[in-house]
VOBA-85819 format. One record per atom (N, C-alpha, C, O): x negated, y, z. Coordinates in steps of 0.1 Angstrom, whole numbers, plus 5000, padded with zeros to 4 digits. Each point is the difference from the previous one (the first is absolute). Layout:
<rs>
XYZ...
</rs>
This chain:
<rs>
165004839409501449954997499849864994499149984992501849935012499949864995500350004985501050044995498049904997500249994986501249924996500650034990499649865018501249924997501350085001500949984992499250105018501250085001500150104989501250024995497750045001500150094988500449934988500950054992498649835006500449924988501549975000500750004990499849965022501449975001500950124997501050004994498550125011500850124998500050044985501050044995497849944999500050034985501049904993500650044990499449845014501049904994501450055003500849994991499550055021501350055002500350134992501250014995497950085003500250114992500349974986500850064993498549845001500249954987501449944998500750024990499749905021501449955000501050115000501049994993498750115015500950125001500150074986501150044996497849974997499950074987500849924990500850054992499149815009500849924991501550015003500850014991499550005022501450025004500550134994501250014995498050105006500450134995500349994985500950064995498249874998500249984985501349934997500750044991499649865017501249924997501250095003501049994993499050095018501150095003500250104989501150034995497850035000500150094989500549944987500850064993498849815005500549944988501449955001500749974990499850025023501349945002501050105004500550084992499849925021501250085005499850154999500850064994498150005012499950145000499650054986500350124997499149804994499750054987501249994990500050064990500949855013501149974991501350085003500650054991499749955021501450055004500250154998501150044996497950055007500450145000500450054986501050085000498449884990500450054986500849904992500350034989500149865017500849904993501350074995500449974989500350105019501350074995499750094989500850014991498150075010499750094989499749934987500450044989498849855012499849924988501349944994500249994988500649965021501349954996500950104993500849964992499050165012500850114993499350064988500450104994498549845002499250054988499550145002499850074990499949975022499550135003498550005000499450114998499949785002498649995000499649864996500749905003498150084990499649874996499449925012499650065010500349814988499549925010498650035004499750005012499450014979498650025003499850145007499250015009501550094986499850135006500650005015499550065009501649864993500549995013499049935009499950055012499449854983499049935009498950105003499549995011500150104980499050105003500450095011499250035009502050034989500550105010500249945014499750065010500949824990500249945013498749975008500050015012499049964980498749985007499450125006499550005011500650114982499550135005500850055012499450035010501949974989500850055011500049905012500050045011499949834986499949905011498750025008499949995012499050044981498750035006500150125009499650005012501150114983500150125008500849975013499750045011501449884988500849965011499349925010500150025012499149894983499249915009499150085009499849975012499550134982499050075008500650105009499550025011501750044985500650115009501149955009500350075010500249814987501149965009499949865005500949945007498049994990499849865003499849965014500149885004499550225005499649965013501049945009499749915008501650144991501049955009500349854999500049935010500350034978500349864997498849915002500149895005498750164992498849935002499849965015499649895003500650215005499949975015501049905005499749925008501550094987501149915004499649854996500249915008499350084979499749864996498749955007499949885003499250215000498849965006500149965015499349915004501550165003500149985015501450005006500149985012500950044980501350015006500949884998501250005006498449894988500849894997499949885010500949925002497950075005499749905009499350065012499150084998501449905014499450065012498949915007500049884998499150185009499149935008498849944993499249925005500650114982499049944992499650084988500950074994497949935002499550064988499649894991499249915004501250094984499749894990498550004998499450104997500049785004498649994996499850024985500950004993497850015003499850034986500549884992500650034989499249855015500549894992501550004999500649964990500150085021501550024999500450104990501049994993498350135007500350104990499849954986500950034992498149905006499749944986501249914996500550004989499949925021501149904997501350084997500749964991499650145017501250084997500050064986501049994993497950075004499950074987500049904988500750034990498749865011500049904989501349944999500449974988500350005023501349944998501050104994500749974991499350155014500950114994499750024986500950014992497850015004499650024986500449884992500450024988499349865017500349884992501549994996500449974989500550055021501450004997500450114991500949984991498650145010500350114991499549964986500750044990498149905009499549974987501049904993500250004987500349915020501049904995501250084994500549974989499950135018501250094996499650074987500950014991497950045008499650074988500049914988500450034989499049855013499949904989501449964995500249994988500749985021501349954997501050114996501149984995498650155008500950114998501050025011500950084998499049845013501050015011499450105010498949995005501950124999499550105009500049965014500850035008498249894996499849965014499750125008499250084996501449935016499850125008498750005008499849915008499350194989498850005007500150025015499349945008501650154996500250025014500449875008499549985011501349944982500449885007498849905001499949945011499350054979498949905000499050045010499549925008500150214992498950055009500550005014499349955009501950104994500550005013500149855006499649985011501049934981500149865004498649945003499949935010499150104982498749955002499350055013499449935007500850214995499450065012500649945012499349965010502050034991500749945011499649865002499749955012500349974977499649865001498649985006499949915009499150164986498749985005499950055014499349935008501350184995499950065014500649905010499449985011501849974986500649915010499249875001499949945011499650014978499249875001498850025008499549905006499950224995498850035008500350045014499150045007502149954997500450035014500550145002500250045012500150044978500650135002501549995004500649895000499950225005501450005005500950084990499550104994501749865004500950074991500350145005499850035012500650064979500450145003501450024995500250054989500849905019501450004996500550144995500850014991498850105016500550134996499650044986500850054992497949925004499650034987500649904989500450054990499849835014500749904991501550054998500549994988500150065022501450054999500050124990500950014992498250085009499950114992499849964985500650054991498449865007499749964987501249924994500450024988500249895020501149924995501250094996500749974990499550135018501250094997499750074987500950014991497950045006499750074988500149904988500650044990498949845012500149904989501449974996500449984989500449995022501449964997500950114995500949984992498950145013500850124996499650054986500950074994497949925002499550064988500949974988500450094993499949785004500849974988501450075001500550054989500149965022501350055001500050165000500850064993498349995014499950155001499550054986500650094994498349865001499450044988501049984988500250094992500349785007500949974990501350085001500650044990499949995022501250075002499950154996500850064994498050005010499850144996499850014985500650094994498749825000499950004985501349984993500350074990500549855016501449974994500850135001500650044990499350035021500850125002499550114991500850074993497949955006499550104991500349984985500450084993499449795003500349964986501550024997500350014988500549975022501550024997500450144998501050034993498250075012500350144999499450064988500650084993498149885003499350074990500750004986500050104993500749795003500650004987501350074999500550014989500050045022501450064999500050134992499150095002501849924988500050124991500350135008499550114995501249885016500350135007498950045010500150115006498849814994498950045009498750004992499349904998500350224996498950014991498749965007499850025012499349924980498749965005499250115006499249985009501050144986499150115004500350035015499250075007502049894998500350025014499749875008499350015011501149874985499849885007498549975001499549975011499850034978498649975000499250105008499149975007501350164991499350105008500249985015499150035008502149934996500249985014499249885005499450015011500449894981499249885004498550055001499349965010500350124981498650045000499850095012498950005006502150084998499850095012499949915012499250045009501649854992499949915011498649945001499450005011500049964978498749945000499050115004499049975007501150154988499150115004500150035015498950025006502349975000500150025014499349895008499350035010500849854985499249895007498550024998499249985009500450064979498650004997499350105008498849985004501850144999499350105009499949965014499350065008501449834996499949955013499249865001500049945011499550024978499249885000498650035006499450104997500149815010498750025007498849954991500049904994499050195005498849984992498850015010500050085009499049834988498950005009499250135000499350035010500750044979499150124999500750135004499450114999501949895005500750125003500250035015500550105004499049815004500250025015498950085006499050034994501250005018499050075008499249895008500649935008498150064989499249905006500349864992500350004988499649895020500149874993501449964997500349924992500750155014501449964998500550054986499650114996501249814998500650044987500950125002500550025011499850054978500950115000500950014988499849924991501150175009501050024989499850134993499450095005501149924983500150134993500850105008499650125001501549845005500850085008499250065012500150115003499249805003499250045012498950104996499750095007499749884981498950104995500650134997499450115004501849904991500750124997500350085013499950125001500649805009500350065013498750065007500150115005498849824994498750065005499650124993499550105005500649894981499650124992500850125003499550115001501949875001500950115003500050045015500750095004498649835004500050025015501450005006500450085008500349824987501449975006500049865005499249924997501850065012500249875006501449975003500850094999499649795004501349965004500949944989499650004989501549965015500949924991500650094989500149964989500250175015500650094990499150024988500450004989498350035014499150024989499749884992499850004988500249885019499849874993501249984990499849964989501450065016501249994991500050104988500349964989499350165014499950104990499049974989500350014988498549955016499049964990500449884992499850004988500849905019500449884993501150044990500049964988501050125016501150054991499550084988500549984989498550105013499450084989499349914990500150024988499249885017499349914991501049924992499849994988501349975018501049924993500750094990500249954988500150175015500650094991499150044988500450004989498350015014499050034989499949894990500150024988499849855017499949894992501349984992500049984988501250035018501349994994500150104989500649974989499050155013500250114990499149974988500550024989498349945013499149974988500649884992500050014988500549895019500549884993501350044993500349964988500650125018501250054994499750074987500649984990498450115010499750084989499449914989500450024988498849885015499449924990501049914994500049984987500949965021501149914994501050084992500549954990499750175014501050084992499550044986500750004991498050035008499550044987499649884991500050014988499849875018499649884993500449885008499249955007502050014991500649895009499249885000499549955010500249994978499349874999498650025004499549915008499850194988498650035004499950025015499149965007501950124999500050025014500249885008499349985010501649934986500249885007498849914999499749935010499650074979498849924999498950055009499349925007500650214994499050065009500349975015499149985008502250034995500349965014499749865003499549965011500849954979499849865002498549975002499649925009499650144983498549985001499550065013499149945006501450174999499650065012500449905012499249985009502049974990500449915011499149875000499749955010500050004978499249884999498650035006499449915006500150214992498750035006500150015015499049965007502150104998500150005015500249865006499449975010501349944983500149875005498749924999499749935009499550104981498749944998499150055012499249925006500950214997499250055011500449945013499249965008502150024994500549945012499649855001499749955011500349984978499549864999498649995004499649915008499550184988498750005004499850025015499249935006501650165000499950035014500549885008499449985011501549954984500549885008499349874997499649935009500150054978499549864997498549995003499549895002499750224998498649985003499849955014499049935002501950095007499949945014500049855000499549945009501250004981500149864999498649944996499749885003499550204990498849954995498850035010499249915002500850215004498950035009500350005014499150005009502249994995500450005014499349895008499550035011500449844984499349905008498650035003499449955009500050144982498550035002499850105012498950005006502150094997499850115009499549955014499150075005501449835001499549965013498549965000499449995010500149974978498649964999499150124999498849985002501750144995499150114998499250045013498850034999501849965012499450035013498949905003498950035006501449844990499049895003498850014991498949975004501350074983498950004990499450144999498850014999502150095000499550144999499450034987499150095000501349854989499450024987500750104992499450054990501949985013500750094992501150075008500449955011500150164985501050085007501449954994500149944990500950105017501449974995500350074987500649944991498950185008500250074987499349934988500649984990498249975013499349934989500749874996500149964989500549975021500749884998501350034991500349934991500450185013501250044992499650034986500749974991498250105007499650044987499749874992500349994988499049915018499749884993501249924997500149954989500950055020501349934997500750074989500649944991499450205009500750074989499349984987500749994990498050005010499349974987500449864995500249994988499849915021500449874995501450004994500349934990500650145017501450014994500050084987500849964991498450145008499950074987499649914989500650004989498349925013499549914989501149894997500249974989500549995022501049904998501250054992500549934991499850205011501150064992499750014986500849974991497950075006499650024986499949874993500249994988499349905019499749884992501149895001500049924991500850085019500949895002501550035001500849915000499550225002501450045002500949994988501249985002498450044986500950004989501049894999501250024996498449865007500949884999501150015010501249984996498550065016501150015010500950124997501250005003498250114992500850124996501149954990501150045001498449894989501049954990501049915006501250014996498449905013501049915006501150085008501249974998498350135010501050075008500950094991501250025003498250044987500750104992501049944991501050074996498849815000500949944989500849885005501149974995498549965016500649885004501250025010500849915001499250195007501050025010501250074996501149965004498850144989501250084997499750094988498850044998502249994994499850104989500150145006500950035006498050054992499950125006499950124990499449994990501350125014499850124993499450105009499749975012500050164984499450095008500750045013499450025011502049984988500850045012499949895010499950025012500349854984499949895009498649985006499849965011499250084981498649995005499850105011499449975010501150154988499950115010500749955013499650025011501649924987500849955011499249895008500149995012499149934981499249905006498850065008499649955010499750154984498850055006500250095012499150005008502050074992500250095012500149925013499250035009501649874992500049925013498749935002499649975011499749994978498749935002499050095006499349965009500750174987499150095006500350025015499250015009502150014994500450035014499749885009499550025011500849864985499849885008498549985002499549975011499750054978498649985001499350105010499249965008501250174992499550095009500449985015499350025009501949924993500549975013499149885005499650005012500149914980499149885004498650055003499449955010500150154983498750055003500050075013499049995008502050094994500250075013500049915012499450025010501449874989500149905010498849915002499949935010499350074979498849905001500549864998499449915005501650074986500649874998499549954986500250074990499249815009499649954987501349964993500849925005499450144983501349984993499749964986498950034994502049895000499849954987500550094989501250045000498050014991500550094990500849924989500850064993498949815006500949924991501450005006501050024992499249975021501350005006500750134998501150014997498150105006500650134999500550034986501150044998498049954992500350054986501049904993500950054994498949825008500949914994501450015005500950004992499250025021501450035006500650124994501250014997498050105001500550124995500449994985501050054996498149884997500349974986501349934998500950034992499449875016501249925000501250085003501050004993498950095018501150085004500350104989501250024997497850054997500350104990500549944987500950054994498649835003500549934988501549955001500850014991499549945021501349955002501150115001501149984997498550145007500950115001500650044986501250045000498049954990500550044987500349884991501050014993498249895007500249894991500849885006500349914993499950095020500749895006499149885000498850004999501849885002499349885000499249974988499049945000501550114988499349974988498650074999499149964993500750145016498750084999499049935009498850055001501549855007499149945010499949854997500949934997497850035003499749854998500149935014499050015008502149924994500249945013499049895003499549985011500149944978499049895002498750065005499349945008500250174985498850065004500050055014499049995008502150074996500250055014499849895010499350015010501449884988500049885009498549955001499649975011499750024978498749965000499150095008499149965008501150174991499250105007500349995015499150015008502249984996500350005014499449875006499550015012500549884981499449885005498550025002499449955009499950124981498650035001499750085012499049985007501950124996499850095012500049925013499150015008502049914993500149925012498949895002499549985011500249964978499049895000498650055003499249935006500550194989498650055001499650025015498949975004502150085004499650025014499949875007499049975007502049944991499949875007498849924996499349945008500450064979498849924995498750055005499249935004500750214995498750065005499849985015498949975004502250045004499949985014499649855003499149985008501649934986499749865002498549964996499349935008500350114980498749974996498950075009499049935003501250195000499150075009499949945014498949985005502249995000500049945014499349864999499249975009501149954981499549875000498550004997499249935007500350154984498650004997499250065012499049955003501550165003499350065011500049905012499050005007502149934995500049915012499049894998499449955010500450004978499249894997498550034998499149935004500650194991498750034996499350125008498850005000502050085006499450125007499949985015499650095007
</rs>
């Protein structure tokens, strides 16, 4: 094997590890528990610890789908050379680092996607309009869908005629129904991922839509019953435990989605170099995110939890439920999605439902939206220009 190729691959792997650290320190490390910190349900440092652990678990068990999309689904007719992979990762990580230093939540998905497309097109690749349409639809709809759902949930939870033991329990049941249908890499038959619902069907030797609906319904009912009992006996403690559970699920989903932005560009190189498996690369990316969450996330957690909206436990729950649902949809579709966009939109929607305009910092929102739009355009332009001139 060519030593120069091995050296370049090691350089790309180090760039990927740095990118994973930046993601853990920024978007995926900050956003999942920001609502819980804003509601004073958990301290900043403990939130950083938990988000790192759950993010690592999500990266290893759910990271393959988005990783494949980033690695080979954004540009047709070409595989990025090692130098192009290093360029993509350094550009994406550099822009994210700027966001961490300034406290502005630059969208990781936007920077990495823009860089991959820019480098690929500069090297003669062909666009993939169907994938771009899918990604663009998710990106554009996320603020409206996530913020709208959060607004609706937060509008119902405080009503005196609708006790939390029923409304929060119903939301928890919905999350439970989705969770048993989420795909995990270790639950499938053979190499394909599988679901808890599928495992239950195989165990019970049943098949078909009716059994799938029944198992999903029973899981939702079980989760809702436990949450109803907990909230009924200790309302504040029960709400806090629901909030922390949702934060953990969102952190898990963040790991499954965001690790693809760090390691996805490496995957096409594995066949060429043959030094590591996809699972090993996912574990490495998850570890980088874990360290990033522990060492660099607290600043961004503080920014998101305090600067966007005044949050209580009910509004935080309202923000995290749509965040989890949208994140899992993105993982299922293999779409690189911004957790800054998901959670910030939900925080804004839930805060506006109860506090109106006074609960939302309009200036911070405008700055963030500008950062989202600018990060994609800037990363694409820089990647295209550098690759065209130097590669």
